[in-house]
C-alpha positions, -999 to 999 in steps of 0.1 A, spaced: -598 187 -343 -620 193 -374 -607 191 -406 -620 217 -434 -636 213 -468 -613 198 -495 -635 216 -520 -642 253 -523 -674 278 -537 -673 276 -573 -647 255 -582 -657 226 -609 -659 191 -595 -667 159 -611 -701 143 -593 -700 103 -588 -733 90 -580 -733 56 -561 -739 24 -569 -776 28 -554 -782 58 -566 -816 58 -596 -808 88 -613 -773 87 -637 -760 122 -629 -725 120 -631 -708 148 -644 -694 183 -643 -710 203 -612 -701 235 -597 -696 238 -558 -724 268 -549 -727 260 -511 -699 241 -483 -724 226 -455 -719 211 -425 -703 177 -419 -732 148 -420 -715 120 -395 -677 125 -402 -675 138 -443 -685 168 -455 -712 180 -477 -716 202 -508 -747 218 -526 -739 212 -561 -751 225 -595 -747 209 -632 -754 233 -658 -778 208 -675 -800 209 -646 -826 235 -632 -817 222 -602 -794 219 -571 -783 187 -552 -763 176 -522 -729 155 -525 -709 140 -500 -673 146 -504 -666 114 -511 -689 114 -543 -667 141 -556 -635 145 -576 -613 169 -588 -628 179 -625 -594 173 -650 
């Protein structure tokens, strides 16, 4: 059975860049689009108000915004 996405479009999340990431992009992002599974993990297109571009993040890189 396929599991569904944990987050929804428009939801605000925290993005935690992985230890191998060259860019320090940690911060608050908004979910722009739900993407299909890559391997066994959902992906999302996210956008920060501080950046002009969107990013792709895996579900494990996101956390609920507090």
